[in-house]
C-alpha positions in Angstrom: 138.2 126.1 235.7 138.8 124.0 232.6 142.0 125.2 231.0 143.6 124.2 227.7 147.4 124.8 227.5 148.4 124.7 223.8 152.1 123.7 223.5 154.1 120.9 225.1 157.4 122.7 225.6 159.0 124.0 228.7 156.6 126.9 229.2 153.5 124.9 228.5 154.5 122.2 230.9 155.4 124.7 233.7 152.0 126.4 233.4 150.1 123.2 233.0 151.7 121.7 236.1 151.2 124.8 238.2 147.6 125.4 237.1 146.8 121.7 237.7 148.4 122.0 241.2 146.0 124.9 241.9 143.1 122.7 241.3 142.2 123.5 237.7 141.2 120.8 235.2 144.1 121.1 232.7 144.6 119.6 229.3 147.7 120.1 227.2 147.3 120.3 223.5 149.6 118.9 220.8 149.4 118.2 217.1 150.0 114.5 217.4 149.5 112.8 220.8 151.3 109.5 219.8 154.3 111.3 218.3 154.6 113.5 221.3 154.6 110.6 223.7 156.9 108.5 221.6 159.8 111.0 221.5 162.8 110.0 223.5 165.2 112.8 222.8 165.5 116.2 224.3 164.2 119.1 222.2 166.2 121.9 220.7 166.0 123.8 224.0 167.3 120.8 226.0 163.9 120.0 227.5 163.4 116.3 228.4 160.9 114.2 226.4 157.3 115.0 227.2 156.5 111.5 228.4 158.8 111.9 231.3 156.9 115.0 232.4 153.6 113.2 231.8 154.6 110.4 234.2 155.2 113.0 236.9 151.9 114.8 236.2 149.3 112.0 235.5 146.3 114.3 236.2 147.1 116.5 233.2 145.8 114.9 230.1 147.5 115.2 226.7 145.1 115.7 223.8 145.1 116.9 220.2 144.8 120.6 219.6 141.0 120.5 218.7 140.3 118.2 221.7 142.2 120.6 224.0 140.4 123.6 222.6 137.0 122.0 223.1 137.9 121.2 226.7 139.1 124.6 227.7 137.0 127.4 229.1 140.2 129.4 229.0 142.9 128.7 226.4 146.6 129.4 227.0 148.8 129.9 223.9 152.2 128.6 225.1 153.5 127.7 221.6 156.6 129.2 220.0 155.5 132.5 218.5 156.7 131.6 215.0 154.1 128.8 214.9 151.3 130.2 217.1 148.9 131.1 214.4 149.1 127.7 212.7 148.8 126.0 216.0 145.7 128.0 216.9 144.2 127.3 213.5 144.6 123.7 214.3 142.8 124.2 217.6 139.9 125.6 215.5 138.0 128.9 215.4 134.9 127.3 216.8 136.8 126.1 219.8 138.2 129.5 220.5 135.0 131.6 219.9 133.9 133.4 222.9 136.7 132.1 225.1 139.5 133.9 226.9 142.7 133.3 225.0 145.7 134.0 227.2 148.6 134.7 224.8 152.1 134.6 226.3 154.1 133.8 223.1 156.6 136.1 221.5 157.6 136.0 217.8 161.3 135.3 218.3 163.7 134.8 215.4 166.6 132.8 216.7 168.2 132.2 213.3 170.9 134.9 214.0 171.8 133.8 217.5 171.3 135.7 220.7 169.8 138.1 221.6 167.0 137.0 219.2 165.4 139.3 216.8 161.6 139.7 216.4 159.8 138.4 213.3 157.8 141.6 213.3 157.6 144.7 215.5 156.8 148.4 215.7 153.6 148.3 213.7 152.2 144.9 214.7 152.4 142.3 217.4 151.6 138.6 217.7 148.8 139.5 220.1 147.2 141.7 217.5 147.7 139.0 214.8 146.0 136.4 216.9 143.1 138.8 217.7 142.6 139.5 214.0 142.8 135.9 213.0 140.4 134.9 215.7 138.0 137.8 216.1 135.6 135.9 218.3 138.3 135.0 220.8 138.9 137.3 223.7 142.7 137.7 223.5 144.7 138.9 226.5 148.5 139.3 226.2 150.4 138.7 229.5 153.3 136.8 231.1 155.5 137.3 228.1 158.0 139.7 229.9 159.3 137.2 232.4 161.0 133.8 232.5 158.9 130.7 232.8 159.7 130.1 236.5 158.9 133.7 237.3 155.6 133.4 235.5 154.4 130.7 237.8 156.2 131.9 241.0 156.8 135.6 241.1 158.3 135.3 244.6 161.5 134.1 242.9 162.2 137.8 242.4 162.2 139.7 245.7 160.5 143.0 246.2 157.8 144.7 244.2 157.8 144.1 240.4 155.3 144.1 237.6 153.4 142.1 235.1 151.3 143.5 232.3 148.0 142.7 230.6 146.8 143.9 227.2 143.5 143.2 225.4 140.2 144.6 224.1 137.8 142.8 226.4 137.6 144.1 230.0 135.9 141.0 231.4 138.5 138.8 229.8 141.3 140.8 231.4 139.6 140.5 234.8 139.5 136.7 234.3 143.2 136.7 233.4 144.1 139.0 236.3 142.3 136.5 238.6 144.5 133.7 237.2 147.6 135.8 237.7 146.7 136.4 241.3 146.3 132.6 241.8 149.9 132.2 240.4 151.1 134.6 243.1 151.0 138.0 241.3 149.7 140.6 243.8 146.9 142.8 242.5 149.1 145.9 242.8 151.7 144.3 240.6 149.4 143.9 237.6 149.3 146.8 235.2 146.6 147.0 232.5 148.2 148.7 229.5 145.0 149.0 227.5 144.0 147.5 224.2 145.7 144.6 222.4 147.8 147.1 220.4 149.9 147.7 223.5 151.2 144.2 223.2 153.7 145.7 220.8 155.5 147.3 223.7 155.8 144.1 225.8 156.8 142.0 222.8 159.5 144.5 221.7 160.9 144.5 225.3 162.2 141.0 224.7 165.4 142.2 223.0 166.4 144.1 226.1 165.2 141.2 228.2 167.6 138.7 226.6 170.5 141.2 226.8 169.8 141.5 230.6 169.4 137.7 230.9 172.9 137.2 229.5 174.2 139.4 232.3 172.0 138.4 235.3 170.4 135.1 234.5 166.7 134.7 234.2 165.4 135.3 237.7 164.7 139.0 237.3 161.9 141.3 236.4 161.2 145.0 235.8 159.5 147.3 238.4 157.6 150.4 237.4 158.6 153.0 240.0 156.7 156.3 240.0 157.8 159.6 241.5 155.9 160.5 244.6 
């Protein structure tokens, strides 16, 4: 499958590398290709310059947002949640129309330290905002409840644990579920929460997630256990 990963940070790189390794034709999107490749300093999260990652992954092409959007049959939003809408606007509505848009971003507000606050919650979610802004895209929220390395290799957490999908388009969710299974998520681990409004719950979980991460590190996940 042709996949566009929008975002060059730690999450975008991890997903692009894993998906490319699975045989997908992956392009990573950025606002300015030259500027991204010319950076020599680590970013605010301590991630090494993109060009170092690019040298290790020559099969994954770096392109502008619109070029990446045009390439992808499926588009992954791996940008920081605070800038996701503007980044996707730069990708272009025409390049997103009719396509599955896998959104894993969370609208984190890091200005007050850890654990982060959310820029909005309770009555809205980033997943819903993206669906409203791009009504012809088929938005599916997933992977936002686990750390990057667990996203792409759920075996890092032993035992049974769960990942969630939310979205309005049943066929789009099936496509995303197929991709999740390629990443190593068993069918029985994937829980379909329903429409895109249910993304509010998974986004708001992130405050508890970061509290737990301070105690246990990032290699953990939740398991939904039902009474017999």
